[in-house]
C-alpha positions as CSV (number, residue, x, y, z in Angstrom):
1,M,0.0,0.0,0.0
2,S,2.7,2.4,1.0
3,T,4.7,1.6,-2.1
4,T,1.7,2.4,-4.3
5,V,1.2,5.8,-2.6
6,E,4.9,6.6,-2.9
7,T,4.9,5.7,-6.6
8,A,1.8,7.9,-7.2
9,S,3.5,10.7,-5.2
10,A,6.7,10.4,-7.3
11,A,4.7,10.5,-10.5
12,A,2.9,13.6,-9.4
13,R,6.2,15.3,-8.7
14,T,7.7,14.4,-12.0
15,A,4.6,15.1,-14.2
16,P,4.9,18.4,-16.0
17,A,2.6,21.1,-14.8
18,A,-0.5,21.7,-16.9
19,V,-0.3,24.9,-18.8
20,I,-2.8,26.9,-20.8
21,V,-1.2,28.5,-23.9
22,A,-2.9,31.2,-26.0
23,I,-1.6,31.7,-29.5
24,D,-3.1,34.6,-31.4
25,G,-2.4,36.4,-34.6
26,P,-3.8,37.2,-38.1
27,S,-4.2,34.6,-40.9
28,G,-1.1,33.2,-42.5
29,T,1.3,33.7,-39.6
30,G,1.6,30.0,-38.9
31,K,-0.8,29.8,-35.9
32,S,-2.3,26.4,-36.7
33,S,0.8,24.6,-37.8
34,T,2.7,26.0,-34.8
35,S,0.0,25.3,-32.3
36,K,-0.5,21.7,-33.4
37,A,3.2,21.0,-33.4
38,V,3.7,22.5,-29.9
39,A,0.8,20.7,-28.4
40,A,1.9,17.3,-29.9
41,Q,5.5,17.8,-28.8
42,L,4.5,18.7,-25.2
43,G,1.6,16.3,-24.8
44,L,-1.0,19.0,-24.6
45,S,-4.5,19.2,-26.0
46,Y,-5.1,21.6,-29.0
47,L,-8.1,23.8,-30.0
48,D,-8.5,25.6,-33.3
49,T,-11.0,28.3,-32.3
50,G,-11.2,29.6,-35.9
51,A,-12.7,26.3,-37.0
52,Q,-15.5,26.8,-34.5
53,Y,-16.4,30.1,-36.0
54,R,-16.2,28.6,-39.5
55,A,-18.4,25.7,-38.2
56,I,-21.2,28.1,-37.0
57,T,-20.9,30.1,-40.2
58,W,-21.3,26.9,-42.3
59,W,-24.3,25.9,-40.3
60,M,-25.9,29.4,-40.9
61,L,-25.3,29.1,-44.6
62,N,-26.7,25.6,-44.7
63,N,-29.8,26.5,-42.8
64,G,-30.9,29.5,-44.8
65,I,-29.7,32.2,-42.3
66,D,-28.9,35.5,-44.0
67,V,-25.3,35.9,-42.7
68,R,-25.5,39.7,-43.5
69,D,-28.4,40.1,-41.1
70,A,-26.8,40.4,-37.6
71,M,-30.1,40.0,-35.9
72,E,-31.0,36.8,-37.8
73,V,-27.5,35.4,-37.0
74,A,-27.8,36.4,-33.3
75,T,-31.2,34.6,-33.0
76,A,-29.8,31.4,-34.4
77,A,-26.4,31.5,-32.6
78,D,-27.5,28.9,-29.9
79,K,-29.0,26.4,-32.3
80,P,-26.1,24.3,-33.7
81,V,-24.3,21.7,-31.6
82,I,-20.5,22.2,-32.2
83,V,-18.1,19.6,-30.8
84,S,-14.3,20.0,-31.2
85,G,-11.8,17.1,-30.8
86,T,-8.6,18.3,-29.2
87,D,-6.1,15.7,-30.3
88,P,-3.3,17.7,-32.0
89,A,-2.5,14.8,-34.3
90,A,-6.1,14.6,-35.6
91,P,-8.2,17.5,-34.5
92,T,-11.9,17.1,-35.4
93,I,-15.0,19.2,-35.5
94,T,-18.6,18.2,-35.9
95,V,-21.8,20.2,-36.2
96,D,-25.0,18.5,-35.1
97,G,-23.1,15.2,-35.3
98,E,-21.9,15.7,-38.8
99,D,-18.1,15.9,-39.7
100,A,-17.6,19.5,-40.8
101,S,-13.8,19.5,-41.1
102,G,-13.9,19.7,-44.9
103,P,-17.0,21.8,-45.6
104,I,-15.9,24.7,-43.3
105,R,-12.8,25.4,-45.5
106,T,-14.8,26.3,-48.6
107,Q,-14.5,29.8,-50.1
108,E,-18.2,30.5,-49.3
109,V,-17.5,30.0,-45.6
110,T,-14.2,31.9,-45.7
111,S,-16.0,35.0,-47.3
112,S,-18.7,34.9,-44.6
113,V,-17.0,34.0,-41.4
114,S,-15.9,37.6,-40.5
115,A,-19.4,38.9,-40.6
116,V,-20.8,36.0,-38.6
117,S,-18.0,36.1,-36.0
118,A,-18.5,39.8,-35.5
119,V,-22.0,39.2,-34.0
120,P,-21.8,39.6,-30.2
121,E,-24.2,36.7,-29.6
122,V,-22.0,34.4,-31.7
123,R,-18.8,35.4,-29.9
124,T,-20.5,34.9,-26.5
125,R,-21.7,31.4,-27.5
126,I,-18.3,30.3,-28.9
127,T,-16.3,31.9,-26.1
128,E,-18.2,29.9,-23.5
129,L,-17.5,26.7,-25.5
130,Q,-13.8,27.5,-25.7
131,R,-13.5,28.2,-22.0
132,T,-15.3,25.0,-21.2
133,I,-12.9,23.0,-23.4
134,A,-9.8,24.7,-21.9
135,A,-11.0,24.1,-18.3
136,A,-11.4,20.4,-19.1
137,A,-7.9,19.9,-20.4
138,D,-6.2,18.1,-17.5
139,R,-2.7,18.1,-19.1
140,G,-3.0,21.6,-20.4
141,I,-3.9,23.0,-23.8
142,V,-2.8,25.1,-26.7
143,V,-5.6,27.4,-27.9
144,E,-5.2,29.3,-31.1
145,G,-7.2,32.2,-32.4
146,R,-7.5,35.9,-32.6
147,D,-8.8,37.0,-29.2
148,I,-7.6,34.2,-26.9
149,G,-5.1,36.1,-24.8
150,T,-7.3,39.2,-24.6
151,T,-10.8,37.9,-24.2
152,V,-11.3,34.1,-24.1
153,L,-8.4,33.1,-21.7
154,P,-7.0,36.4,-20.3
155,D,-5.4,34.4,-17.4
156,A,-3.6,31.9,-19.7
157,D,-0.2,30.9,-18.4
158,L,1.5,31.9,-21.7
159,K,0.3,34.3,-24.4
160,V,2.0,34.3,-27.8
161,F,1.2,36.7,-30.6
162,L,2.4,35.6,-34.1
163,T,3.0,38.2,-36.8
164,A,4.5,38.2,-40.3
165,S,4.6,40.5,-43.3
166,P,1.6,40.6,-45.6
167,E,3.8,39.3,-48.4
168,A,5.0,36.3,-46.4
169,R,1.5,35.5,-45.2
170,A,0.0,35.7,-48.7
171,A,2.7,33.4,-50.0
172,R,2.0,30.8,-47.3
173,R,-1.7,31.0,-47.8
174,S,-1.4,30.7,-51.6
175,G,0.8,27.6,-51.1
176,E,-2.1,26.0,-49.2
177,I,-4.7,26.8,-51.9
178,K,-3.9,25.5,-55.3
179,G,-4.4,27.9,-58.2
180,S,-4.8,30.9,-56.0
181,D,-3.7,34.3,-57.1
182,L,-0.9,35.8,-54.8
183,S,-2.0,39.5,-55.1
184,A,-5.7,38.6,-54.6
185,T,-4.7,36.4,-51.6
186,K,-2.8,39.3,-50.1
187,E,-5.7,41.7,-50.6
188,A,-8.1,39.2,-49.0
189,L,-5.8,38.8,-45.9
190,I,-5.5,42.6,-45.5
191,K,-9.3,42.9,-45.7
192,R,-9.8,40.2,-43.2
193,D,-7.3,41.9,-40.8
194,A,-9.2,45.1,-41.0
195,A,-12.5,43.3,-40.3
196,D,-11.0,41.3,-37.4
197,S,-9.2,44.3,-35.8
198,G,-12.0,46.7,-36.3
199,R,-15.0,44.7,-34.9
200,K,-16.5,46.1,-31.7
201,T,-16.6,42.7,-29.9
202,S,-13.3,41.0,-29.1
203,P,-11.2,42.5,-31.9
204,L,-7.9,40.9,-33.0
205,A,-5.3,42.5,-30.7
206,K,-2.1,41.6,-29.0
207,A,-2.5,41.2,-25.2
208,D,-0.3,43.5,-23.2
209,D,1.6,40.5,-21.6
210,A,1.9,38.5,-24.8
211,V,5.2,37.5,-26.3
212,E,5.3,38.7,-30.0
213,V,7.1,36.4,-32.5
214,D,7.6,37.6,-36.0
215,T,7.6,34.5,-38.2
216,T,8.4,36.3,-41.5
217,E,12.0,35.0,-41.7
218,L,11.6,31.9,-39.6
219,T,10.9,28.3,-40.6
220,L,8.0,26.5,-39.0
221,Q,10.5,24.4,-36.9
222,Q,12.2,27.6,-35.6
223,V,8.8,29.0,-34.6
224,V,7.8,25.8,-32.9
225,E,11.2,25.6,-31.0
226,C,10.7,29.2,-29.8
227,V,7.2,28.6,-28.5
228,V,8.2,25.2,-26.9
229,T,11.0,26.9,-25.0
230,L,8.6,29.6,-23.7
231,V,6.1,26.9,-22.6
232,E,8.8,24.9,-20.8
233,E,10.0,28.1,-19.0
234,K,6.4,28.6,-17.8
235,R,6.1,25.0,-16.7
236,A,9.3,25.2,-14.7
237,A,8.1,28.3,-12.9
238,K,4.8,26.8,-11.8
């Protein structure tokens, strides 16, 4: 009996402290790739909050909601059931039990998600969902988005804000989308930045206590190593 207790006590001492990591930044800065890699390397859960906003937008489009009508969107905000899987190796998202991982990446959803996510009732609904998921992550979690460090998880153990030049971001995004036009992609990113930064509810912004990492000249591996080091420093200090 005493041996079992001692073993459990030793395991508790050697297990790394659970940490909540918030990674924010505009599109094309490497948030998703970095967040998944960091979570996988450190044994943490992972949450793509942007996918949740895409999911609710997809549901609105599929159910005849006028996404340009903020009042109509607000009224429907509580209706879809959105479930996010938090395994960084295979993150999933379902809406009303249906796999939405592919459909939420369409151009139709991309062009509508800013309008839907700007509606306060939508942000309240999704923010509550995100906080619930983060609180349930026993080993800790990496949460990526645009307002995680400022609004969703203001008490996160570590906040990272990724940036990159518009040119670098456009090149990365064009590489992800076959046949896309580089200049059009850059223009769309800048337009999205303006929409996200200018909305009244939870705009895209760097938290005062966030560590800013410019990824323009860095490889993905370099960015991951940088963030892993920051997380390990926070773990050691807990």
